Residue, then its C-alpha position, 0 to 999 in steps of 0.5 A: x964594314x960595320x958602318x956598311x952593315x949598319x946602313x944595310x940593317x937600317x935600310x931593312x928597318x933594323x936599328x940598334x934599338x931593335x933587340x936580337x931575337x925579336x920578330x924583325x930579326x927573325x924575319x931577316x934571318x929567314x930571308x938571308x937563309x932563303x937567299x943562301x938556299x937559292x944561291x946554292x940551287x943556282x950554283x948546282x943548276x949551273x954545274x948541272x948545265x955544264x954537264x948537259x950535252x949539246x942535244x939536251x940543251x937544244x931540247x930545252x931551248x925547243x921546249x922554251x920556244x913552244x911554251x912562249x908560242x903557246x903563251x903568245x897564242x893565249x894572249x892573242x885569243x884573250x885579246x880577241x875575246x875581249x874585243x868581241x865582248x866589247x863589240x857585243x856590248x856596244x851592239x847591245x847598247x845600240x839595240x837597247x836604245x833603238x828598242x827603248x826609243x822605238x817602243x810603242x809604249x811610253x817607258x821611263x826609269x824613275x829614281x827610287x828616292x825622289x821619283x824623278x825621271x832618269x830616262x825617258x823614251x821618245x814615245x813618252x815625250x809625245x804622249x806627255x807633249x814634251x820632248x823626252x830630254x825635257x822630261x829628265x829630272x821632272x817628276x812623273x806626278x807632274x803628268x800623272x797626278x798621284x792617287x788620292x790619299x784614301x786610295x788603296x793603291x796610293x802607297x804602291x811604291x812603298x809596297x814595291x820597295x818592301x817586296x810586298x808587290x811585284x808590279x803595280x798597274x792602274x788606269x790614270x788620267x794623264x795631263x799633258x803639258x798643254x793641259x789636254x788630258x788622256x787616259x793611260x794604263x800605268x805599270x810600275x815595277x822595281x829593278x834591283x841589283x845582284x844583292x837585292x838593293x833597289x836601283x830604279x823604278x821602271x814605268x810603262x805608260x800605255x795610251x788607252x784614251x780611245x778605248x776608255x772614251x769608246x767604253x764611256x760612249x758605249x756606256x752613255x748610249x746604254x744609259x740613255x737607252x735605259x732611261x728611255x725604256x724606263x720613262x713614260x713621257x719625254x718630259x720625265x725622260x729628258x732631265x735624266x738624259x741631260x744629267x746622264x750625258x753631262x756626268x758621263x762626258x764632263x759637261x757642266x750644264x745642258x738644256x733641251x729645246x722643244x719645237x712648238x708647231x703652233x708657235x713656230x718657236x723653240x722653247x727650253x723645256x728641260x735643263x740640268x746643271x752642276x752646282x758651280x756659281x753662275x750656272x743657275x743664272x745662265x740656265x734661267x736666262x735660257x728658260x726665259x726667252x724662246x729661240x725664234x728659229x723659223x720652220x725647219x726645212x733643212x740647211x738654210x744657205x745664207x742664213x746667219x745662225x747665232x748660237x748653238x740651238x739655231x745652228x743645230x736647227x738650221x744644219x739638222x746636224x751636231x754643231x761644236x763651238x770650241x769657245x762660245x764666249x768669242x761668238x758675240x752674236x750668241x745671245x747668251x754670251x754675256x751670261x755664259x762669260x759670267x758663268x765661266x762657260x766656254x766650249x759648247x756643242x749641240x745636236x738635233x732630236x730627229x726621227x727620220x728627217x723630221x726634227x723635234x728639238x735640240x739638245x745643247x751642252x756647255x763646258x768651262x774649258x775650251x775644247x776642240x771638237x770631239x768627232x767620236x762624240x759628235x758621231x755618237x750623239x747622232x745615234x742618241x738624237x735618233x734614239x730620242x726621236x724614235x722615243x718621241x714617235x713611239x710615245x706619240x703612236x702610243x698616245x694615238x693608240x690610247x686615244x683610239x682605245x678610249x675615245x671615239x674617233x668620230x666624235x671624240x667622246x669616250x667610247x664604250x670601254x671608257x664609258x663603262x669604266x667611268x660608269x663603274x667609277x660613278x656607281x662605286x662612288x654612289x655606293x659609298x655615299x648613298x647617292x642616286x645615279x641616272x643612266x640615259x641611253x640614246x638611239x638616234x631616229x632616222x640616222x640610217x636614212x641620212x647615212x644612206x642618203x648622203x654617205x658615211x662621211x656626211x653621217x660622221x659629220x652629223x654624229x659630230x654635230x649631235x655630240x656637240x649639242x649633247x655636250x651643251x645639255x650637260x653639266x661638267x660632272x656628267x659623263x657622255x659617251x658614244x657606245x657605237x653606231x648611232x647610240x649614245x649614253x649619259x651618266x647623271x651623278x646624284x640627281x636630286x630626284x628621279x624626275x631630273x633625269x626626265x628633264x635632261x632627256x627633254x632638254x636633249x630632245x629639244x637640242x636635237x630638234x633643230x635641223x643639222x647641216x649635212x653637205x649644205x642641206x638641212x637634215x633632221x634626226x631625233x632621239x629615243x631615250x631610255x632611262x634607268x636609275x641606280x639602285x632601283x633598276x640595277x646596281x651594276x653597269x651591265x644591268x643599268x645599260x641593259x635596262x636603259x636599253x630596254x627602256x629606249x626600245x620602249x620609247x621607239x615603240x611609243x613613236x620615237x623622239x621621246x623618252x621612257x623610264x625603265x619598267x620591269x614589264x619592258x622585258x618583252x625584248x628580253x623574251x625575244x632574246x630568250x626565244x632566239x637563245x632557245x632556237x640557237x641551242x637547237x641550231x647546232x643539233x639541227x645542223x643549221x649553221x653554215x660557213x662562208x669563206x671570204x678571200x684575202x688578197x696579196x697586194x703584191x700579186x693580186x692572188x688569194x693568199x688566205x681565207x676567213x671563215x664566217x659563221x652564218x645561221x640558216x633558220x626557217x629558210x632565211x639567213x639570220x644576220x650575225x648581228x642578231x645571233x652572235x651577241x646571244x651566243x656570246x652572252x649565253x656561252x653557246x659560242x664555245x661549242x659553236x666555236x669548236x664546231x667552226x674550228x673542226x669544220x674549217x680544218x675538215x674543209x682544208x683537208x678536203x681541199x688538200x685531198x682534191x689537190x687544191x693549193x690550200x691557203x691558210x684559213x682564219x677563224x675568230x676566237x671569242x673571249x669565252x673560247x680564248x679564256x677557257x683553259x683547254x682551248x689549246x688542247x682542243x685545237x691540238x686535237x682537232x688539228x691531229x684529227x684532221x691531219x692538216x699542217x698547223x700553219x694552215x690554221x689562223x686564229x683571230x682575236x680582237x685587240x680589246x680581248x687581248x688587252x683585257x688581261x695582257x699578261x695572261x694573254x701573253x702566256x695563252x698566245x705562246x701556248x697557241x703559237x707552240x701548236x704551230x698555228x698563225x695568230x692575228x689581231x682583229x679590229x686593230x686600232x679600236x682597243x688600247x694596245x701597249x706597244x710593250x705587250x705587242x712586242x711580247x705577243x707572238x703575232x703574225x698579223x694585224x687586221x686594220x679595222x674597217x672603220x679606218x679603212x672606209x674613209x682612209x682615202x677622204x679623211x686625213x685622220x683615218x688615213x693617218x691612223x691606217x698608215x700608223x698601223x701599217x708602219x707599226x706592223x712593219x716595224x714589228x715584222x707583222x703582216x698588215x691586213x685591211x678589212x672592209x675594202x670596197x673601192x678601187x681608191x681604197x685598194x690603191x691607197x693601201x697598196x701605195x702605202x705598203x699594206x700587205x693584204x686586203x679583204x672586202x667586198x671589192x674583191x669578193x663577198x663571203x662565199x659559200x664553200x662551193x663558190x669558194x672552192x670554184x674560186x680557188x680552182x680558177x685561181x681568181x686574182x685581183x687586177x692591180x694597176x701597173 
């Protein structure tokens, strides 16, 4: 028994060495006591059960059954819930994978420690040119190079881990597995667990290459537009354009080849290149030899074009070559290979269908054609062509403004400027100056006998002979008509001017060839000396003019020095001035109206009011009295009378229920420059009660350009009144196209000097067409003056001129005859 008890105690971990009263013993005693208590309760329950009735036993069994059934139901429900949760988890996983792989953006999970890709969707694989499964384990930096160390965003991962940043986004250049590149927008955020510990980075990649490239192309177009707007010449603009395109698109060099009409060659006239080795030699080789492209007639089937330039020239369209080194027929292939050049593209500079040159660009990388870039450079080529056309037109206008179109000599404006410069130099250095004023004798007879074309040819021959009589420092100009002037700087003595005059007279004495017939003209020459005969250009010209008339009075074909007593002509002017001052009070001024005709309908579309002076029963020609009105300032009150009379006549026509056309009134320089001109016109319009648009003011081109900035403000004030504004004698003065765009104009009137011979003279025809085209581009009405023949009408109509004015349809009419013409609705018969 004792052995059995000892084994039980040892099984319970109590041995002989365990002293009674220790912890183990107490624990044993507690378990033993609990056993006895449980046994006692079991006994009592057994006794109680024996005392229960059979009904109570049945009730206990029913309770136990229901409890077991409830437990089983709960187990089944719990099992069903677990199964449903498992199915939902599997469905969520499927949806996640479907969404992840089907997302239109590239998505990747990256490890926090190494930055390797843990998970990548299919879109990211396509963007990187690498299947998604092959991305796993690779670093994102292999495809999206990290920001430079000095970039403020270089340490964005550290900031995300520290909680200093929630999301990091940046636009980066992505390098695909095949080496091609594209722009992406990268957004990185950090995923943490419930305790806040970092788990992984999630990176979203959006392909923005098309948007970035489109923005770069738009910026490039704007940059080129800005360069052209700021440049004065093509030579100034082209190197900047080349540099702009190269830097914007990543090309390492570019060149412009300009077409030479005279040589039928393309010459490399402008280049730009980066500082890489070999490029300077490649560019130098381009400059050394011309490109022997034939005259351009569009595409040339069957012609083998060698390099970029000739291909573009033949096609008249952009050309892209992925690797120029493989094209051995390219003359500069060896130099290109030494410079490491591969891809090339070029495009033509076109204005309409006409080419002016070719731009070419090169890259060190082989590149597939960029269709968007090729489309864009078409617009740039057109921009450059329009720039060239505009500059050519400006040069043409400048030529017209400063040089006589018939002789090529400086016109009155340029001659006056050069005379002023010569006098300023003479004033500083105490030099003498001689001015010779020439008027051809019997020129009108030649002109009337043989016609204007023959007269122009004679003027050109006269100009050539005059040049032969002068030194390089002398200034020769044509002042208008048959008048010429010569400035002789620093003659040794006054007699030297007479020697030059004799030389001129002798040179003009030989017969001229006019249409195969000999013609003879001579010259009457007046001489004025600086400073004795005047110190200003106007004074010298006026006194030399007086001396010239003295030479004519002395029998022509001679010369006279100016003398103070030669003022008889001036006395006559003074007499006319006195009579003109009384003419307004005596109501001797009359208005005639010359119709303007719409070339689309042949109907009268407007009128021009022309001033006439009726004195002692005869009409004094405007050439006699208008200059005096201008010179004396009488033009201001007389001009105001004209304006008021025109508005009152329009009002009378309206009251007679006539269909009134706009009437043009010429504004003189003095009128236009007066400060209250707008107030006066506004008051006249108000008094007459006519609509402002029925009044048109005409100002000469030279007047507007004498102070263009002030003219802009004055014209805007006039336009605010509602009147129409036209530029008269357009083509005879220098108009800046920049100012023409700022002037609030309605019409350009082509000077009669160009219209007269537009049918027979190619130069005048070109000038006339240029002005019509300019008017159309500025959305202005073109009006041709001095139209006298059917041929002129058809020429102008065929080339888009809007309106004509001249003797062919009607001379200037007195008001009664003009009224009758309006009543009859006279029209110009137009060819079908």
